[in-house]
N, CA, C and O atoms as a GROMACS GRO file, in nm:
protein
  324
    1MET      N    1   0.110  -0.121   0.003
    1MET     CA    2  -0.007   0.004   0.018
    1MET      C    3   0.060   0.108   0.008
    1MET      O    4   0.107   0.133   0.120
    2THR      N    5   0.098   0.201  -0.083
    2THR     CA    6   0.174   0.342  -0.119
    2THR      C    7   0.061   0.501  -0.049
    2THR      O    8  -0.058   0.527  -0.030
    3ILE      N    9   0.138   0.539  -0.039
    3ILE     CA   10   0.046   0.677  -0.031
    3ILE      C   11   0.032   0.775  -0.141
    3ILE      O   12   0.137   0.806  -0.196
    4ALA      N   13  -0.062   0.820  -0.177
    4ALA     CA   14  -0.082   0.859  -0.304
    4ALA      C   15  -0.050   0.988  -0.316
    4ALA      O   16  -0.089   1.054  -0.219
    5PRO      N   17   0.012   1.054  -0.407
    5PRO     CA   18   0.085   1.170  -0.458
    5PRO      C   19   0.005   1.296  -0.378
    5PRO      O   20   0.070   1.316  -0.275
    6ASP      N   21  -0.069   1.357  -0.381
    6ASP     CA   22  -0.156   1.421  -0.296
    6ASP      C   23  -0.138   1.426  -0.163
    6ASP      O   24  -0.119   1.531  -0.101
    7THR      N   25  -0.143   1.294  -0.102
    7THR     CA   26  -0.162   1.312   0.044
    7THR      C   27  -0.037   1.366   0.106
    7THR      O   28   0.078   1.348   0.064
    8PRO      N   29  -0.068   1.428   0.199
    8PRO     CA   30   0.090   1.528   0.293
    8PRO      C   31   0.151   1.371   0.387
    8PRO      O   32   0.092   1.297   0.466
    9ARG      N   33   0.296   1.370   0.331
    9ARG     CA   34   0.374   1.257   0.410
    9ARG      C   35   0.382   1.261   0.526
    9ARG      O   36   0.416   1.153   0.576
   10TYR      N   37   0.357   1.382   0.627
   10TYR     CA   38   0.387   1.405   0.755
   10TYR      C   39   0.234   1.422   0.794
   10TYR      O   40   0.194   1.538   0.801
   11ILE      N   41   0.157   1.334   0.817
   11ILE     CA   42   0.019   1.352   0.845
   11ILE      C   43  -0.021   1.379   0.994
   11ILE      O   44  -0.123   1.428   1.045
   12THR      N   45   0.102   1.328   1.048
   12THR     CA   46   0.063   1.357   1.222
   12THR      C   47   0.098   1.494   1.245
   12THR      O   48   0.044   1.556   1.336
   13ARG      N   49   0.211   1.562   1.145
   13ARG     CA   50   0.237   1.698   1.165
   13ARG      C   51   0.061   1.778   1.112
   13ARG      O   52   0.002   1.849   1.194
   14HIS      N   53   0.029   1.764   1.040
   14HIS     CA   54  -0.138   1.816   1.008
   14HIS      C   55  -0.202   1.791   1.116
   14HIS      O   56  -0.239   1.894   1.173
   15VAL      N   57  -0.236   1.673   1.179
   15VAL     CA   58  -0.323   1.665   1.297
   15VAL      C   59  -0.234   1.755   1.425
   15VAL      O   60  -0.298   1.799   1.521
   16THR      N   61  -0.156   1.765   1.420
   16THR     CA   62  -0.124   1.863   1.562
   16THR      C   63  -0.116   1.968   1.515
   16THR      O   64  -0.167   2.042   1.599
   17TYR      N   65  -0.085   2.023   1.438
   17TYR     CA   66  -0.118   2.209   1.378
   17TYR      C   67  -0.258   2.214   1.431
   17TYR      O   68  -0.305   2.320   1.474
   18ARG      N   69  -0.324   2.107   1.429
   18ARG     CA   70  -0.493   2.143   1.431
   18ARG      C   71  -0.536   2.142   1.587
   18ARG      O   72  -0.657   2.136   1.610
   19LEU      N   73  -0.457   2.147   1.681
   19LEU     CA   74  -0.498   2.140   1.798
   19LEU      C   75  -0.459   2.311   1.888
   19LEU      O   76  -0.348   2.365   1.890
   20PRO      N   77  -0.558   2.354   1.939
   20PRO     CA   78  -0.576   2.449   2.021
   20PRO      C   79  -0.451   2.520   2.035
   20PRO      O   80  -0.402   2.581   1.940
   21ILE      N   81  -0.389   2.515   2.163
   21ILE     CA   82  -0.288   2.531   2.200
   21ILE      C   83  -0.168   2.486   2.190
   21ILE      O   84  -0.077   2.568   2.204
   22ILE      N   85  -0.126   2.322   2.161
   22ILE     CA   86  -0.021   2.256   2.127
   22ILE      C   87  -0.005   2.272   1.981
   22ILE      O   88   0.111   2.266   1.940
   23GLY      N   89  -0.068   2.284   1.923
   23GLY     CA   90  -0.081   2.326   1.772
   23GLY      C   91  -0.006   2.451   1.729
   23GLY      O   92   0.079   2.430   1.642
   24ARG      N   93  -0.018   2.568   1.768
   24ARG     CA   94   0.055   2.678   1.766
   24ARG      C   95   0.186   2.694   1.829
   24ARG      O   96   0.279   2.758   1.779
   25MET      N   97   0.188   2.626   1.952
   25MET     CA   98   0.359   2.582   2.002
   25MET      C   99   0.436   2.538   1.885
   25MET      O  100   0.525   2.608   1.834
   26ALA      N  101   0.390   2.386   1.831
   26ALA     CA  102   0.457   2.286   1.717
   26ALA      C  103   0.440   2.385   1.614
   26ALA      O  104   0.547   2.446   1.625
   27ARG      N  105   0.395   2.425   1.550
   27ARG     CA  106   0.451   2.530   1.435
   27ARG      C  107   0.523   2.622   1.456
   27ARG      O  108   0.577   2.677   1.360
   28GLU      N  109   0.546   2.667   1.589
   28GLU     CA  110   0.631   2.767   1.604
   28GLU      C  111   0.786   2.732   1.625
   28GLU      O  112   0.890   2.793   1.598
   29VAL      N  113   0.757   2.610   1.682
   29VAL     CA  114   0.921   2.556   1.722
   29VAL      C  115   0.968   2.485   1.577
   29VAL      O  116   1.084   2.483   1.537
   30VAL      N  117   0.865   2.432   1.515
   30VAL     CA  118   0.889   2.369   1.342
   30VAL      C  119   0.971   2.459   1.278
   30VAL      O  120   1.093   2.460   1.268
   31GLU      N  121   0.875   2.547   1.231
   31GLU     CA  122   0.863   2.662   1.098
   31GLU      C  123   0.951   2.811   1.178
   31GLU      O  124   1.022   2.889   1.113
   32GLY      N  125   0.931   2.818   1.290
   32GLY     CA  126   0.982   2.969   1.366
   32GLY      C  127   1.139   2.948   1.334
   32GLY      O  128   1.197   2.856   1.275
   33PRO      N  129   1.188   3.070   1.395
   33PRO     CA  130   1.350   3.082   1.426
   33PRO      C  131   1.400   2.996   1.498
   33PRO      O  132   1.322   2.918   1.553
   34VAL      N  133   1.559   2.979   1.525
   34VAL     CA  134   1.598   2.895   1.654
   34VAL      C  135   1.566   2.909   1.784
   34VAL      O  136   1.558   2.810   1.856
   35ASP      N  137   1.548   3.018   1.825
   35ASP     CA  138   1.538   3.032   1.944
   35ASP      C  139   1.418   2.976   1.996
   35ASP      O  140   1.414   2.944   2.115
   36ASN      N  141   1.310   2.958   1.914
   36ASN     CA  142   1.189   2.888   1.958
   36ASN      C  143   1.207   2.720   2.002
   36ASN      O  144   1.168   2.684   2.112
   37ALA      N  145   1.256   2.643   1.927
   37ALA     CA  146   1.328   2.537   1.964
   37ALA      C  147   1.428   2.566   2.141
   37ALA      O  148   1.428   2.465   2.212
   38PHE      N  149   1.472   2.639   2.177
   38PHE     CA  150   1.547   2.612   2.288
   38PHE      C  151   1.440   2.684   2.402
   38PHE      O  152   1.435   2.657   2.522
   39ALA      N  153   1.373   2.762   2.344
   39ALA     CA  154   1.266   2.795   2.460
   39ALA      C  155   1.172   2.675   2.488
   39ALA      O  156   1.139   2.655   2.605
   40ALA      N  157   1.127   2.594   2.390
   40ALA     CA  158   1.066   2.456   2.408
   40ALA      C  159   1.148   2.381   2.489
   40ALA      O  160   1.090   2.339   2.589
   41ILE      N  161   1.259   2.352   2.479
   41ILE     CA  162   1.342   2.300   2.527
   41ILE      C  163   1.391   2.294   2.673
   41ILE      O  164   1.432   2.198   2.739
   42ILE      N  165   1.370   2.464   2.715
   42ILE     CA  166   1.389   2.495   2.854
   42ILE      C  167   1.235   2.457   2.940
   42ILE      O  168   1.234   2.398   3.048
   43GLY      N  169   1.126   2.499   2.876
   43GLY     CA  170   0.994   2.473   2.877
   43GLY      C  171   0.974   2.353   2.957
   43GLY      O  172   0.924   2.328   3.067
   44VAL      N  173   1.046   2.268   2.836
   44VAL     CA  174   0.996   2.137   2.845
   44VAL      C  175   1.070   2.088   3.032
   44VAL      O  176   0.998   2.035   3.117
   45VAL      N  177   1.191   2.115   3.052
   45VAL     CA  178   1.295   2.080   3.172
   45VAL      C  179   1.217   2.164   3.246
   45VAL      O  180   1.162   2.078   3.314
   46SER      N  181   1.160   2.291   3.292
   46SER     CA  182   1.123   2.384   3.339
   46SER      C  183   0.972   2.288   3.417
   46SER      O  184   0.939   2.287   3.535
   47ALA      N  185   0.927   2.238   3.335
   47ALA     CA  186   0.763   2.152   3.399
   47ALA      C  187   0.836   2.038   3.442
   47ALA      O  188   0.818   2.005   3.559
   48VAL      N  189   0.921   1.966   3.369
   48VAL     CA  190   0.988   1.841   3.498
   48VAL      C  191   1.015   1.874   3.585
   48VAL      O  192   0.969   1.808   3.678
   49ALA      N  193   1.102   1.990   3.621
   49ALA     CA  194   1.152   2.013   3.758
   49ALA      C  195   1.031   2.065   3.856
   49ALA      O  196   1.031   2.043   3.977
   50ILE      N  197   0.933   2.133   3.789
   50ILE     CA  198   0.847   2.163   3.872
   50ILE      C  199   0.720   2.023   3.930
   50ILE      O  200   0.668   2.016   4.042
   51GLY      N  201   0.704   1.943   3.829
   51GLY     CA  202   0.648   1.808   3.872
   51GLY      C  203   0.742   1.737   3.988
   51GLY      O  204   0.697   1.696   4.095
   52VAL      N  205   0.852   1.731   3.957
   52VAL     CA  206   0.960   1.684   4.089
   52VAL      C  207   0.919   1.732   4.217
   52VAL      O  208   0.872   1.667   4.310
   53LEU      N  209   0.945   1.864   4.208
   53LEU     CA  210   0.886   1.984   4.330
   53LEU      C  211   0.767   1.940   4.384
   53LEU      O  212   0.755   1.890   4.496
   54ILE      N  213   0.682   1.958   4.308
   54ILE     CA  214   0.533   1.922   4.362
   54ILE      C  215   0.516   1.772   4.409
   54ILE      O  216   0.495   1.739   4.526
   55TRP      N  217   0.529   1.677   4.292
   55TRP     CA  218   0.515   1.513   4.338
   55TRP      C  219   0.631   1.440   4.334
   55TRP      O  220   0.629   1.322   4.299
   56GLY      N  221   0.737   1.499   4.367
   56GLY     CA  222   0.842   1.407   4.391
   56GLY      C  223   0.917   1.297   4.302
   56GLY      O  224   0.942   1.331   4.186
   57TYR      N  225   0.954   1.179   4.340
   57TYR     CA  226   0.999   1.091   4.288
   57TYR      C  227   0.930   1.037   4.167
   57TYR      O  228   0.987   1.012   4.060
   58PRO      N  229   0.769   1.017   4.202
   58PRO     CA  230   0.727   0.977   4.061
   58PRO      C  231   0.700   1.045   3.924
   58PRO      O  232   0.686   0.988   3.815
   59ALA      N  233   0.696   1.210   3.958
   59ALA     CA  234   0.724   1.281   3.850
   59ALA      C  235   0.850   1.247   3.771
   59ALA      O  236   0.872   1.288   3.657
   60LEU      N  237   0.910   1.187   3.826
   60LEU     CA  238   1.068   1.199   3.785
   60LEU      C  239   1.098   1.060   3.778
   60LEU      O  240   1.218   1.038   3.764
   61ILE      N  241   1.010   0.942   3.786
   61ILE     CA  242   0.955   0.822   3.693
   61ILE      C  243   0.925   0.809   3.609
   61ILE      O  244   0.985   0.754   3.517
   62PHE      N  245   0.793   0.867   3.607
   62PHE     CA  246   0.710   0.919   3.485
   62PHE      C  247   0.762   0.969   3.368
   62PHE      O  248   0.724   0.930   3.258
   63SER      N  249   0.865   1.070   3.387
   63SER     CA  250   0.929   1.160   3.284
   63SER      C  251   1.043   1.055   3.233
   63SER      O  252   1.075   1.042   3.115
   64ALA      N  253   1.084   1.002   3.316
   64ALA     CA  254   1.206   0.914   3.278
   64ALA      C  255   1.151   0.767   3.155
   64ALA      O  256   1.220   0.711   3.070
   65LEU      N  257   1.000   0.738   3.194
   65LEU     CA  258   0.977   0.657   3.134
   65LEU      C  259   0.917   0.693   3.002
   65LEU      O  260   0.913   0.616   2.906
   66LEU      N  261   0.873   0.810   3.002
   66LEU     CA  262   0.843   0.909   2.872
   66LEU      C  263   0.942   0.923   2.780
   66LEU      O  264   0.926   0.900   2.660
   67ALA      N  265   1.081   0.975   2.847
   67ALA     CA  266   1.175   0.979   2.747
   67ALA      C  267   1.192   0.854   2.711
   67ALA      O  268   1.215   0.852   2.590
   68ALA      N  269   1.191   0.742   2.759
   68ALA     CA  270   1.243   0.636   2.708
   68ALA      C  271   1.144   0.543   2.576
   68ALA      O  272   1.192   0.475   2.486
   69ALA      N  273   1.058   0.559   2.593
   69ALA     CA  274   0.952   0.555   2.511
   69ALA      C  275   0.920   0.669   2.370
   69ALA      O  276   0.859   0.638   2.268
   70LEU      N  277   0.963   0.762   2.390
   70LEU     CA  278   0.989   0.865   2.299
   70LEU      C  279   1.120   0.796   2.194
   70LEU      O  280   1.126   0.784   2.072
   71MET      N  281   1.218   0.757   2.306
   71MET     CA  282   1.335   0.763   2.209
   71MET      C  283   1.326   0.626   2.132
   71MET      O  284   1.378   0.614   2.022
   72LEU      N  285   1.249   0.509   2.203
   72LEU     CA  286   1.237   0.380   2.108
   72LEU      C  287   1.145   0.420   1.958
   72LEU      O  288   1.173   0.358   1.855
   73VAL      N  289   1.067   0.495   1.958
   73VAL     CA  290   0.950   0.563   1.884
   73VAL      C  291   1.053   0.629   1.774
   73VAL      O  292   1.037   0.612   1.654
   74THR      N  293   1.172   0.715   1.835
   74THR     CA  294   1.271   0.769   1.758
   74THR      C  295   1.380   0.691   1.657
   74THR      O  296   1.426   0.727   1.548
   75LEU      N  297   1.406   0.560   1.744
   75LEU     CA  298   1.442   0.496   1.681
   75LEU      C  299   1.420   0.393   1.606
   75LEU      O  300   1.510   0.325   1.557
   76VAL      N  301   1.298   0.372   1.592
   76VAL     CA  302   1.189   0.275   1.497
   76VAL      C  303   1.177   0.358   1.392
   76VAL      O  304   1.162   0.308   1.280
   77ARG      N  305   1.181   0.514   1.411
   77ARG     CA  306   1.154   0.585   1.288
   77ARG      C  307   1.254   0.622   1.199
   77ARG      O  308   1.222   0.656   1.085
   78ILE      N  309   1.392   0.619   1.238
   78ILE     CA  310   1.539   0.611   1.189
   78ILE      C  311   1.498   0.492   1.138
   78ILE      O  312   1.425   0.515   1.041
   79THR      N  313   1.511   0.374   1.157
   79THR     CA  314   1.501   0.249   1.094
   79THR      C  315   1.456   0.206   0.975
   79THR      O  316   1.493   0.132   0.884
   80LEU      N  317   1.356   0.280   1.006
   80LEU     CA  318   1.233   0.257   0.902
   80LEU      C  319   1.270   0.394   0.754
   80LEU      O  320   1.239   0.381   0.636
   81GLY      N  321   1.314   0.466   0.794
   81GLY     CA  322   1.330   0.558   0.724
   81GLY      C  323   1.276   0.661   0.681
   81GLY      O  324   1.336   0.734   0.602
   0.00000   0.00000   0.00000
């Protein structure tokens, strides 16, 4: 099964851009200046730090499990091309 020529290749990106708040932030990171990517990284690190301060060790474990799952998905996407 192949993708039709007029179908966009990144369907997940199209769906992500349609989400109200997350879509705008994702579009700014992908299509905006380089500073937006660094601001997104700082925001994620700050959110994890605040989660650890509020909920403690379980927030740290949850963020580590999420990072491991994202890395697995990244490796699968690299392998598939």
